[in-house]
C-alpha positions as CSV (number, residue, x, y, z in Angstrom):
1,M,8.8,6.0,-79.0
2,K,10.3,9.6,-79.3
3,N,7.4,10.5,-81.6
4,G,4.9,9.1,-79.2
5,K,6.4,11.2,-76.5
6,F,6.4,14.2,-78.6
7,L,2.8,13.8,-79.5
8,F,1.8,13.3,-75.8
9,L,3.6,16.5,-74.8
10,A,2.1,18.4,-77.7
11,A,-1.4,17.1,-76.8
12,A,-0.8,18.1,-73.1
13,S,0.2,21.6,-74.1
14,L,-2.9,22.0,-76.3
15,M,-5.1,20.8,-73.5
16,L,-3.5,23.2,-71.0
17,A,-4.0,26.1,-73.5
18,A,-7.6,25.1,-74.2
19,C,-8.3,25.2,-70.5
20,G,-6.8,28.7,-70.3
21,G,-4.0,27.5,-68.1
22,K,-0.3,28.4,-68.3
23,E,3.0,27.4,-66.9
24,P,3.8,29.3,-63.6
25,V,6.7,31.8,-64.0
26,V,9.2,31.0,-61.3
27,K,12.2,33.5,-60.6
28,T,15.0,33.5,-58.1
29,G,17.2,36.3,-56.8
30,E,20.2,36.3,-54.6
31,A,22.0,38.9,-52.6
32,F,25.1,39.4,-50.5
33,G,25.9,42.1,-47.9
34,L,27.8,42.7,-44.7
35,V,25.4,42.0,-41.8
36,H,25.5,41.9,-38.0
37,G,27.6,45.1,-37.5
38,A,29.5,44.4,-40.8
39,G,31.1,41.4,-39.0
40,Y,29.7,38.7,-41.4
41,V,28.9,37.9,-44.9
42,G,25.2,37.7,-45.3
43,Y,23.6,35.7,-48.1
44,A,20.0,35.5,-49.1
45,T,17.9,34.1,-51.9
46,V,14.2,34.8,-52.8
47,T,12.0,32.8,-55.1
48,T,8.7,34.1,-56.6
49,T,6.0,32.3,-58.4
50,D,4.0,34.5,-60.8
51,G,5.3,37.5,-58.8
52,K,4.4,36.2,-55.3
53,I,7.1,35.3,-52.8
54,T,7.1,31.5,-52.4
55,A,10.4,30.8,-50.8
56,A,13.5,32.4,-49.3
57,T,16.8,31.5,-47.6
58,L,19.1,33.4,-45.3
59,T,22.6,32.6,-43.8
60,E,25.8,34.0,-42.7
61,Y,29.4,33.2,-43.5
62,C,32.1,34.1,-40.9
63,F,35.1,36.0,-41.9
64,P,38.5,34.1,-42.1
65,S,39.7,35.8,-38.8
66,H,36.8,33.9,-37.0
67,V,38.7,30.5,-37.3
68,T,42.0,30.6,-35.4
69,A,44.4,27.8,-34.2
70,T,44.2,26.6,-30.7
71,E,47.9,26.8,-30.2
72,A,50.6,28.6,-32.0
73,I,52.3,26.8,-34.9
74,E,55.8,27.8,-35.8
75,G,55.9,29.3,-39.4
76,K,52.2,28.8,-39.9
77,T,50.4,31.1,-37.4
78,T,50.9,34.7,-36.0
79,T,49.8,35.5,-32.5
80,L,47.9,38.7,-32.2
81,T,46.2,40.5,-29.2
82,I,42.7,41.8,-30.3
83,T,39.8,43.3,-28.5
84,G,37.0,40.8,-28.3
85,K,33.5,40.5,-26.7
86,H,35.2,39.9,-23.4
87,G,38.1,42.4,-23.6
88,E,41.5,41.7,-24.8
89,E,42.1,38.3,-26.3
90,T,45.2,36.5,-27.7
91,K,44.6,34.5,-30.8
92,N,46.7,32.5,-33.3
93,F,45.8,33.6,-36.7
94,Y,46.7,31.4,-39.7
95,N,49.4,33.2,-41.8
96,E,47.7,32.9,-45.3
97,V,44.2,32.3,-46.7
98,K,43.5,31.7,-50.4
99,F,40.2,31.5,-52.2
100,G,39.2,32.2,-55.8
101,T,41.7,34.9,-57.1
102,Y,42.0,36.3,-53.5
103,T,44.9,36.0,-51.1
104,L,44.7,37.2,-47.5
105,T,47.7,37.6,-45.2
106,V,47.7,38.0,-41.3
107,D,48.2,41.6,-40.4
108,A,49.0,43.0,-37.0
109,E,47.6,46.5,-37.7
110,A,44.4,45.2,-39.1
111,K,44.1,42.8,-36.1
112,G,43.2,40.2,-38.7
113,Y,43.8,39.9,-42.5
114,K,44.6,42.2,-45.4
115,T,44.8,41.6,-49.1
116,A,48.0,42.5,-51.2
117,D,46.4,45.8,-52.1
118,G,45.7,46.6,-48.4
119,K,42.0,45.8,-48.2
120,T,40.9,44.7,-44.7
121,E,38.2,41.8,-44.4
122,V,35.4,44.3,-44.1
123,Q,36.5,46.3,-47.1
124,L,37.0,43.1,-49.1
125,F,33.7,41.4,-48.3
126,G,31.8,44.6,-48.7
127,N,32.3,43.9,-52.3
128,D,29.5,41.5,-53.7
129,A,32.0,39.8,-56.1
130,A,34.4,38.9,-53.2
131,A,31.6,37.9,-51.0
132,K,30.2,35.6,-53.6
133,A,33.7,34.2,-54.3
134,W,34.1,33.5,-50.5
135,K,30.7,31.8,-50.1
136,E,31.3,29.6,-53.2
137,A,34.8,28.6,-52.1
138,I,33.5,27.7,-48.7
139,V,30.6,25.5,-50.0
140,A,33.1,23.8,-52.6
141,G,35.7,23.1,-49.9
142,N,38.2,25.3,-51.9
143,V,39.6,27.6,-49.2
144,E,43.4,27.2,-48.8
145,V,44.8,27.8,-45.4
146,N,48.5,27.6,-45.5
147,G,48.0,25.4,-48.5
148,V,45.5,23.1,-46.6
149,K,41.7,22.9,-47.5
150,T,40.5,21.4,-44.1
151,V,40.6,24.4,-41.8
152,M,38.1,26.9,-43.2
153,T,35.3,24.9,-44.4
154,N,31.4,25.0,-44.5
155,D,31.3,23.3,-41.1
156,T,33.5,26.0,-39.5
157,I,32.6,29.0,-41.4
158,C,28.8,28.9,-42.2
159,K,26.6,29.6,-39.1
160,D,24.2,27.0,-40.2
161,K,26.8,24.4,-39.5
162,N,29.3,25.7,-36.8
163,G,26.9,25.9,-33.9
164,Y,27.1,29.8,-33.8
165,G,25.2,31.0,-30.6
166,G,25.7,27.7,-28.7
167,S,23.1,27.3,-25.9
168,T,22.9,30.8,-25.1
169,F,21.5,32.3,-28.4
170,D,19.0,30.7,-30.9
171,W,20.5,31.8,-34.2
172,K,18.7,29.3,-36.4
173,G,15.4,29.9,-34.6
174,N,15.7,33.6,-35.2
175,R,16.7,33.1,-38.8
176,D,13.8,30.7,-39.5
177,K,11.4,33.1,-38.1
178,T,12.8,36.1,-40.1
179,V,12.5,34.1,-43.3
180,A,9.0,33.0,-42.4
181,A,8.0,36.6,-41.6
182,F,9.5,37.8,-45.0
183,I,7.6,35.2,-47.0
184,A,4.4,36.2,-45.3
185,Q,4.9,40.1,-45.2
186,G,7.4,40.7,-48.1
187,E,8.9,44.2,-48.3
188,K,6.7,45.2,-45.3
189,I,9.5,43.4,-43.2
190,T,11.5,46.7,-43.3
191,T,8.8,48.5,-41.4
192,A,9.1,46.0,-38.4
193,T,9.4,47.6,-34.9
194,T,10.2,46.0,-31.6
195,K,7.5,45.3,-29.0
196,K,7.6,43.9,-25.5
197,V,5.9,40.5,-25.4
198,T,5.5,38.1,-22.6
199,V,6.4,34.6,-23.4
200,D,6.7,31.8,-20.7
201,E,6.4,34.5,-18.0
202,K,9.5,36.3,-19.4
203,E,9.3,39.7,-21.2
204,K,11.2,39.9,-24.5
205,N,11.6,42.4,-27.3
206,Y,9.9,40.7,-30.4
207,W,9.9,42.3,-33.7
208,V,6.3,43.0,-35.1
209,I,4.9,44.3,-38.4
210,G,1.7,45.9,-37.5
211,E,-0.2,43.3,-35.7
212,Y,1.9,40.5,-37.1
213,E,4.3,39.0,-34.6
214,T,7.4,37.6,-36.3
215,G,8.6,35.7,-33.3
216,A,12.2,36.9,-33.9
217,T,14.1,38.6,-31.2
218,W,17.6,39.3,-32.7
219,T,18.8,43.0,-32.7
220,D,19.7,43.2,-36.4
221,F,16.2,42.0,-37.8
222,N,15.6,45.6,-38.9
223,T,18.2,47.7,-37.3
224,R,19.9,50.1,-39.6
225,K,23.7,50.5,-39.3
226,E,26.1,52.4,-41.3
227,G,28.0,50.0,-43.6
228,S,25.9,47.1,-42.6
229,L,22.6,45.6,-43.8
230,S,19.8,44.5,-41.5
231,Y,18.4,41.0,-42.3
232,A,15.3,42.6,-43.6
233,E,17.3,44.7,-45.9
234,L,19.3,41.8,-47.2
235,L,16.1,39.7,-48.1
236,V,14.5,42.8,-49.8
237,K,17.9,43.0,-51.8
238,A,17.5,39.5,-53.0
239,L,14.0,40.1,-53.9
240,N,14.9,43.3,-55.9
241,A,17.6,41.2,-57.7
242,I,14.9,39.2,-59.5
243,K,14.8,40.3,-63.1
């Protein structure tokens, strides 16, 4: 049976060669980077087939400080006053977060977490190795919060799962349109500019690439900010990671 299978595969290969065909070359690259004003860990993958972009993904992972306790827990949380979107807010931060080889402890000065060597969350996750470790630990369910692995999970940290934006902002819709635009336009995505478009009798700022309308409206589609990648830049970074 093994010999028969070998002969069949060999014959198939000879037929393919005789017809001038060849196996497609499929490659995938990935990239990490701070996005959305350096407030989240961005992750993108890009797949090419014979050099042409055929697939891509894009998602974001929240920092540990985005998940807090509803109420203070003695010995397990620290209450800090931070400046949020709606002014000053009081939040109960969990005292310790561990993932991979990293340990973060709550820090009043940082208004969030710091590592043992003094790195803030932004400084830590600005490093691709730490960002990758965070993403992998989240996906695997291996993030320990005060020794418990059920607090910071894929469902609470990943924007694909945690309902980010709620009913006021279509995060998934913007992400999907951005990815579709990248697959269609490739590196041209970094030339996108905003244009007023009327949709359902409402005027909105849509990102366009020449005459191509992406359908995406989020601000950071192609907005350059110091210390933070745009979503377009992150996708191109993943493309450039393909060897």
